[in-house]
Steps between C-alpha positions, in 0.01 A plus 500: 500500500130420501346355817222334298511122547563278201186388324515122471259240364632191674227237522282678245396354165458735206343442160614740229329485162685599186824453692717367219602842375487871575309623803392153611858376495610798710216435746583131532873557547448759774247291693728197483803704603306609809412142595169421332433172326392603153284341234630649175208493259544575132336348195797620299302645210565812298402839634192477278400178680594249232672165556670354805851422623609342830838672475427839662347357820771234530773759445375719786474200731860414411604857588326478835635160597852595390487775764378261769131581470201270464274504196305281263394568143140494385390547139125506554307738277345769720291598200270212597317428825635144500855625467457740794376221726782272385751772589372536857481123533871488413582745778305305761632161383862617500507724805184429700351848492471825305554837665565742215347530156671743263274531197749629248442303177392699200496522124484797268345530156541852372198610297298817464120519499311350317780275372520360856251221442322249724791258496739778602277589794421149615856370485619803698226467760571126532854554625482833683154502654373143502846367582513724806143413597538123471848475654391709799177303531690170495730619779224661705380196700858422603559856617169516686572170675841618619371850584768669298577605145635772277363553150659738253338594173672687219343803337658751264532874457350422159181567696578869454441453127659252260322518163730264309455213746138533601435143616805514727388827661146364537618186679727700728216733591281204592769376737474818704131430560582139585768604749295765674195276536679180602696690764180567691423129530862403558588693814280299738689186395846644560551545126609826341453584131691780330575613149840577347550730201852439368705756311749288310592385154350155453403277209128593517582872509695504175467401138685583183218725385396639837803530730301676778816630668636852526864419443732388225758221505763770538347629821662239721425678828126497442507144376677396818243687708223299333643163606244254631692426819437860612127418521537180701565660844150651505352163405693337784386760752135445403559124530650519848317428825600839642315684223155601618363704207199352324327583174763750396675569169875559514716619214861382486795534268784722385606531867174673595203367700161664532139448599238519225156577639146550375350833602172689457436874498244650742303603193178699491159407641179665374214590729230381263489266204800584280491606138763478230541876541579452871784265413641741242476794741682312779748308282801670662378411850432139398859468380670704773753272671513708815401284797499172306459183705625144467220249563598186689233301319160530331318556828734778605452670163121462511482650847696803391332542162149479642575744779285818473 
């Protein structure tokens, strides 16, 4: 039997975007089960970001309250700055504070380049990147005032290369920069900001033409391993007051949890002004991963990179 104490969220207020289905639903249910008051946000549109429906958010609230939890539905559109502020206003009006922001909402419009046009990019950035930016910004003054907060952003292993959903991968890459940079400002206010990379089958990760999964309907064991509720425990750990990591990227799903980090090789330094030929001659040394380092931030990297 584990001696680790139960992780509870009694007295905490959590906002979960895109919580009407999939990962967001799993996040909201777990936080509520552990005592948090939850604002279940979901516009209720299609996975491509079209339309709206109050049903998904209301259904999750009904699930939570049926189990004795506390939650309210919010159908604000986090694809707009106004919607993000309205969402946080709901949390404060209903529960008096906001402690946890889980930026989970997303859409997916599969398209290769150059078919992925401006509308594809902008609509994707609106929900993933701007939605995270504006929701976090709306909650920020409340967290600073109370000297406490937990912010979770959602990236994707599509960052490793996802050619058939380029806008999605682009937005998710931007969120890593957002997380790492905001974390530096956050810590002095008692706020921690971390990034979650889920490994699960969700609406945005699949389409009829581009399934983006490595299993078949017959492979029930792997399908079960890719359930969204197997990601939620990592989200909840990052959202808890006992968690002290900041600016990190954690991968979760399929019953495995891991740290994803950004590293730099020691590389090669020339004594004089370099030439193209110098780079070619030392290409192996430039790429040699032996002795790689993990910069804490830009200043840490610069200090190492500029070292003689």
